[in-house]
C-alpha positions in Angstrom: 44.2 40.1 304.9 48.0 41.5 304.5 50.2 38.9 302.3 53.7 39.1 303.4 55.5 39.6 300.4 58.8 40.7 301.6 61.8 38.5 300.3 64.2 36.7 302.9 66.4 39.6 303.7 69.3 37.0 304.8 69.6 36.5 300.8 70.7 39.4 300.4 73.7 38.4 302.2 74.5 35.3 300.9 74.4 37.1 297.6 76.9 39.4 298.9 79.2 36.6 300.3 79.1 34.6 297.4 80.6 37.7 295.2 83.3 38.6 297.4 84.3 34.6 297.3 83.5 34.6 293.6 85.2 37.7 292.0 87.8 38.4 295.0 88.9 34.7 296.3 88.0 35.4 299.8 89.2 32.7 301.8 85.9 33.7 304.8 83.1 35.3 304.7 80.5 35.2 307.1 78.0 37.4 309.0 74.3 37.9 309.5 71.1 40.3 310.5 70.7 41.7 313.6 67.5 40.3 316.1 66.6 40.7 319.6 69.5 39.1 321.1 72.6 40.8 319.0 73.9 39.6 315.4 74.0 36.0 314.9 76.1 34.3 312.6 73.3 33.1 310.3 75.7 32.0 307.1 79.5 31.5 306.5 81.2 30.8 303.2 84.5 28.8 303.3 84.6 27.7 306.9 86.1 24.6 308.2 84.2 24.4 311.2 80.5 24.4 312.6 81.2 26.8 315.3 81.2 30.3 313.7 77.2 29.3 313.7 77.1 29.8 317.7 78.1 33.3 317.4 75.9 36.1 318.7 77.8 39.3 318.0 76.8 42.2 321.0 77.6 45.6 320.8 80.9 46.7 322.0 82.2 43.0 321.9 84.9 41.9 319.5 86.0 43.3 316.1 82.0 43.3 315.1 80.7 44.3 318.1 83.1 47.5 317.9 81.9 48.3 314.3 78.4 48.0 315.3 79.0 50.8 318.4 81.4 53.2 315.5 79.4 51.9 313.0 82.7 52.2 310.7 84.4 49.4 308.7 87.4 47.9 310.7 90.0 45.1 310.2 92.8 43.3 312.5 96.1 41.9 310.9 96.6 39.4 313.2 93.1 38.3 315.1 94.8 36.5 317.7 97.6 39.0 319.1 94.9 42.4 318.6 95.1 44.4 321.4 92.6 46.7 320.0 89.8 44.6 320.4 88.1 42.1 323.1 88.3 38.5 322.4 84.6 36.7 323.5 84.5 34.8 320.3 88.1 33.7 319.6 87.2 30.2 320.2 85.1 30.0 317.0 87.1 32.5 315.2 90.6 31.0 316.2 89.1 27.5 315.5 88.9 28.7 311.7 92.7 29.7 311.9 91.6 33.4 310.6 94.7 35.7 311.0 93.4 38.8 309.1 89.9 39.7 309.5 87.7 42.7 308.4 84.1 43.2 309.1 81.6 46.2 307.8 78.4 46.9 309.8 74.9 47.1 307.3 73.4 50.3 308.2 70.2 51.6 307.6 69.6 55.0 308.6 71.8 54.9 310.9 70.6 51.6 312.4 72.8 48.6 312.5 71.4 45.9 311.1 73.7 43.2 310.4 77.8 42.7 310.0 79.4 40.9 307.0 82.8 39.6 307.5 85.8 38.9 305.5 89.3 36.8 306.7 92.2 35.0 305.9 94.3 32.1 307.3 97.9 31.8 308.1 99.8 34.9 306.0 97.6 35.9 303.7 96.4 39.3 303.9 93.4 40.5 302.2 94.4 43.4 299.6 92.5 46.9 299.2 90.8 45.9 296.4 89.0 43.1 298.3 88.4 45.3 301.4 86.9 47.9 299.0 84.3 45.3 297.5 83.4 44.2 300.6 82.3 47.7 301.9 80.4 48.1 298.5 79.1 44.8 299.3 77.5 45.7 302.5 76.3 49.1 301.3 74.6 47.2 298.7 72.9 45.4 301.2 72.0 48.7 303.3 70.9 50.0 300.3 68.4 47.2 299.5 67.1 47.0 303.0 66.3 50.5 303.0 64.3 50.1 299.8 62.2 47.2 301.7 61.7 49.1 304.6 60.5 51.6 302.5 57.8 49.5 300.5 57.1 48.0 303.9 55.9 51.8 305.1 54.2 52.2 301.9 52.2 49.4 302.1 50.9 49.3 305.7 49.9 52.8 305.2 47.7 52.1 302.2 46.3 49.4 303.6 45.4 51.4 306.7 43.9 54.0 305.0 41.7 51.7 302.6 40.6 49.6 306.2 39.6 52.8 307.7 36.7 53.6 304.8 36.5 56.2 301.8 35.6 59.1 304.9 39.0 58.4 306.2 40.8 58.0 302.9 39.8 61.6 301.9 40.9 63.2 305.3 44.3 61.1 304.7 44.5 62.9 301.2 43.9 65.9 302.4 46.2 65.8 305.2 49.0 64.9 302.6 47.7 68.0 300.7 48.2 70.1 303.8 51.4 69.2 304.3 52.4 69.5 300.6 51.3 73.2 300.5 53.1 74.0 303.4 56.3 73.1 301.5 55.5 74.9 298.3 54.9 77.9 300.8 58.2 77.5 302.1 59.5 77.2 298.6 57.7 79.6 296.3 59.4 82.5 295.3 56.5 84.6 294.6 55.3 86.8 297.8 51.7 87.2 296.5 51.5 83.3 296.0 53.0 82.8 299.8 50.6 85.0 301.4 47.5 83.4 299.8 49.0 79.9 300.8 49.7 81.2 304.2 46.3 82.7 304.6 44.9 79.1 303.2 47.1 77.4 305.8 46.5 79.5 308.6 44.7 77.9 311.3 43.2 80.2 313.9 42.6 78.5 316.8 43.4 79.7 320.0 44.7 77.9 322.8 47.6 77.2 325.0 50.1 75.0 323.0 51.4 76.6 319.6 53.9 75.7 317.2 56.6 77.4 315.2 56.1 77.4 311.6 58.9 75.0 311.4 57.7 72.6 314.0 54.5 72.6 312.6 56.2 71.9 308.8 57.5 68.7 310.1 54.6 67.7 312.5 52.5 68.3 309.2 54.7 66.0 307.2 55.0 63.1 309.8 51.1 63.0 310.1 51.2 62.5 305.9 53.5 59.5 306.9 57.1 60.5 305.7 60.1 59.7 307.4 62.9 61.9 308.6 65.1 62.0 305.6 62.0 62.6 303.3 61.1 65.3 305.7 64.6 66.7 305.7 64.6 66.3 301.5 61.3 68.2 301.1 62.1 70.9 303.4 65.8 71.4 302.8 67.2 70.5 306.2 69.3 68.4 307.4 68.1 65.1 309.3 69.5 66.5 312.5 67.7 69.5 311.9 64.6 67.9 312.0 65.1 65.3 314.4 65.6 68.6 316.6 62.3 70.4 315.3 60.4 67.2 315.8 61.7 67.0 319.5 61.4 70.2 320.4 57.4 70.1 319.4 56.8 66.8 321.3 57.9 68.4 324.3 55.5 71.6 323.6 52.8 69.2 322.6 53.4 67.0 325.7 53.8 63.9 323.4 56.2 60.9 323.9 56.4 60.0 320.3 56.3 61.3 316.8 52.7 59.6 316.4 51.4 61.3 319.8 52.7 64.5 318.7 50.8 64.1 315.9 47.4 63.0 317.3 48.1 66.0 320.0 48.6 68.5 317.0 45.4 67.2 315.6 43.5 67.6 319.2 44.7 71.2 319.7 43.3 71.8 316.3 46.9 72.7 314.4 46.5 69.9 312.2 43.8 68.8 310.1 
């Protein structure tokens, strides 16, 4: 039985908001993490009404929706009169008497997972140091979410291997070794070592479907449970290049997902 030990992710945002209020005296901090409907505002510090909790930010709408699409921090000096944003959330924001408003997206592996806002009232503006702190706090949350995601992924992988029994666990270790040997064959500067590894890795299985060496490198690491960022690190490639190799391999294999690509490669004898 799987025990869910992941802490509440919203606590990360609460702690970030508390530090901004305490260390930088930001008058209003609020935000939330994405769900199936958008990014609902689940926390607010320094609010004077209860209306912020009725907001669910959508892509492209308002200042937050603008940063959701751009994945970059943004601010407006006078929220009420700004022509650079849409104003779907004016009732709640202006109800807080907000003038200056800044927001930073919480981005994990190019995926927007939440938004963190900081605002002032009246003629007060947030100083540059406070804006830098807002960006830094958002990045801390992003980094911790990525760590938690990776822990969850590895736990799920370990549980699935253990549940499958010793024979399948041994096969998984074989597949991980196969992927690592392909990486070593690419990295070694000794031509004799490379030749021996390539001979060991060669799979003489005639068939209509073939993959290039780089496509097979990528798919073998996918089979070993690696994310695209890990594959990029191991192969010394850029993330977009990894995606390109994976997409082309999926096309050759007639697969619609990375998992289907692995299954198809095994079916065609291209992977152990």
